[in-house]
C-alpha positions in Angstrom: 150.6 -15.1 59.9 147.3 -14.2 58.4 144.7 -12.7 60.6 141.8 -15.2 60.7 139.4 -12.7 62.1 140.0 -10.4 59.1 139.7 -13.3 56.7 136.3 -14.3 58.2 137.4 -17.8 59.3 136.4 -17.3 62.9 133.1 -15.4 62.2 130.2 -16.4 64.4 127.0 -17.9 62.9 124.4 -15.2 62.3 121.4 -15.1 64.6 118.3 -16.3 62.9 115.1 -14.5 63.9 111.8 -14.7 62.1 110.0 -11.6 63.3 106.3 -11.9 63.8 103.9 -10.1 61.4 100.8 -8.6 62.8 97.5 -10.4 61.9 93.8 -9.6 62.1 92.4 -9.8 65.6 95.8 -9.3 67.2 95.8 -7.0 70.3 98.3 -4.2 70.2 99.4 -2.2 73.2 99.8 1.3 71.9 101.0 4.1 74.1 101.5 7.7 72.9 103.6 9.7 75.4 104.0 13.5 75.7 105.2 15.9 78.3 101.7 17.3 78.1 99.5 15.3 80.5 96.3 16.3 78.6 97.8 14.7 75.4 98.6 11.6 77.3 95.1 11.2 78.8 93.5 11.9 75.5 95.4 9.4 73.4 95.8 6.6 75.9 92.2 6.3 77.1 89.3 5.0 75.1 86.2 3.2 76.3 86.3 0.9 73.3 89.8 -0.4 74.3 90.4 -3.7 76.1 92.9 -4.4 78.9 95.4 -7.2 78.2 97.0 -9.0 81.2 100.7 -9.8 80.9 102.5 -12.7 82.6 103.7 -10.3 85.3 100.1 -9.3 86.2 100.3 -5.9 84.6 97.2 -4.8 82.6 97.9 -2.9 79.4 95.5 -1.0 77.1 95.0 -3.0 73.9 93.7 -2.0 70.5 92.2 -4.8 68.4 93.3 -5.2 64.7 90.1 -5.5 62.7 89.6 -8.0 59.9 90.8 -5.4 57.3 94.1 -5.0 59.3 93.4 -1.6 60.8 93.5 -0.2 64.3 91.5 2.9 65.2 93.2 5.6 67.4 91.6 8.8 68.8 91.9 11.7 66.3 94.4 9.7 64.2 91.5 7.5 62.8 92.5 4.2 61.2 96.1 3.0 60.7 96.9 -0.1 58.6 99.2 -2.4 60.6 98.4 -5.9 59.2 101.5 -7.6 57.7 103.9 -5.3 59.6 106.3 -6.2 62.3 105.8 -4.5 65.7 108.7 -2.1 64.9 107.2 -1.2 61.5 103.8 -0.6 63.1 105.4 1.7 65.6 107.1 3.7 62.9 103.8 3.9 60.9 101.8 5.1 63.8 104.5 7.5 64.8 104.4 9.1 61.3 100.6 9.4 61.6 100.7 11.0 65.0 103.4 13.5 63.9 100.8 14.8 61.3 98.6 16.0 64.2 100.9 16.8 67.1 104.6 17.2 67.6 106.9 16.2 70.5 105.3 12.8 71.2 106.7 9.3 71.2 104.9 6.1 70.3 105.4 2.7 71.9 103.9 -0.4 70.5 103.9 -4.0 71.9 102.0 -7.1 70.9 99.4 -7.5 73.6 98.3 -11.1 72.8 101.8 -12.6 72.7 101.3 -15.8 74.8 103.2 -19.1 75.0 102.3 -22.3 76.6 104.7 -24.7 78.3 103.6 -28.3 78.9 105.1 -31.6 79.9 108.0 -32.2 82.3 108.4 -28.7 83.8 107.8 -27.5 87.3 105.2 -24.9 86.4 103.3 -25.8 83.2 100.9 -23.2 82.0 100.2 -20.3 79.6 102.2 -17.1 79.9 101.6 -13.7 78.4 104.7 -11.9 77.2 105.2 -8.1 76.6 108.5 -8.4 74.8 108.5 -8.9 71.1 111.6 -11.1 71.2 111.3 -14.0 73.7 113.6 -17.0 73.7 112.9 -20.7 74.4 115.2 -20.5 77.5 113.2 -17.6 78.9 110.0 -19.7 78.4 111.6 -22.6 80.2 112.6 -20.3 83.0 109.1 -19.0 83.4 107.9 -22.5 83.7 110.3 -23.2 86.6 112.8 -25.2 84.5 112.6 -28.9 83.6 111.7 -31.2 86.5 113.6 -34.4 87.4 112.3 -36.3 84.4 112.5 -33.6 81.7 114.3 -34.5 78.5 116.5 -31.6 77.5 117.6 -33.4 74.3 114.1 -33.6 72.8 111.9 -30.6 73.3 109.0 -30.0 70.9 107.8 -26.6 69.7 104.3 -26.5 68.1 103.8 -23.4 66.0 100.1 -22.7 66.2 100.3 -19.7 63.8 102.2 -21.9 61.2 99.6 -24.7 60.6 100.7 -26.4 63.8 104.2 -27.1 62.4 106.3 -29.1 64.9 110.0 -28.6 65.4 112.3 -30.4 67.8 115.2 -28.7 69.6 118.0 -29.9 71.8 118.5 -27.5 74.7 122.0 -28.6 75.2 123.1 -27.7 71.7 125.3 -24.6 71.6 124.0 -23.9 68.0 120.5 -23.4 69.2 120.9 -19.7 69.9 121.6 -19.3 66.1 118.7 -21.3 64.9 115.3 -20.1 63.8 113.7 -21.9 66.8 115.6 -19.9 69.4 113.1 -17.0 69.4 109.4 -18.0 70.0 106.4 -16.6 68.2 103.0 -15.8 69.6 100.9 -18.9 70.5 103.8 -21.3 70.3 103.4 -24.4 72.5 106.5 -26.0 74.1 106.2 -29.6 75.1 109.0 -31.2 77.2 109.0 -35.0 76.8 109.9 -37.3 79.7 113.2 -39.2 79.8 113.3 -43.0 79.4 113.7 -43.4 83.2 110.1 -42.2 83.7 108.7 -43.9 80.6 110.1 -47.3 81.8 109.2 -46.7 85.5 112.7 -46.3 86.9 113.8 -43.6 89.2 117.1 -41.8 88.8 118.8 -42.1 92.2 120.8 -39.2 93.5 124.5 -39.8 93.8 124.4 -39.4 97.6 121.9 -42.2 97.9 124.0 -44.5 95.8 127.1 -43.8 97.8 125.3 -44.3 101.1 123.9 -47.7 99.8 127.4 -48.8 98.8 128.8 -47.8 102.2 126.2 -49.8 104.0 126.8 -52.8 101.8 130.6 -52.7 102.5 129.9 -52.5 106.3 127.6 -55.5 106.1 130.1 -57.5 104.2 132.8 -56.6 106.7 130.6 -57.6 109.6 129.7 -61.1 108.2 133.3 -61.8 107.3 134.3 -61.6 111.0 
């Protein structure tokens, strides 16, 4: 019998991930770490920097990408990061830093990565993310999951950085994790529509309520038959 795994018949769909490219006016959290505390304090403090608040309440030092696509770092001067992914920006800055000092590591995160969740969720709002890869399920989790009326079959994603392009996803579809909509991009807006039960003004009764009502009806019928 032929091995299906070897022939590729049972291969899983490849994950689709459109990695974000840094743009002008983005905020980058850049941390340069060394075992030398003097180096740490020198590179990681600058009066011109801003503090970016994340969804967890942590404030990070942010460097603004100027209109020409550069960030300015102490001693390193300007570094071109526009058009790069976060990982590419990290490698570029690391190479620049290595020209001035050895034994340091560079960490870069997107400081203005925020998503907004609206509609039929328990905690609608805007959330700041410090991870460069953030899924739609993680966003729904931050918003406290869908409420009683949330429609999991028809969730809209508005891509603000892509001319407000709208895509529709089904949260129950197993193929979602392999789609290009699985990972969110900065400034994406998720809108959870209501189910028909709310639109038409009907309430979805819990099963226990239905069973109790049927039991009461049976008792009443038995009583009047006596």
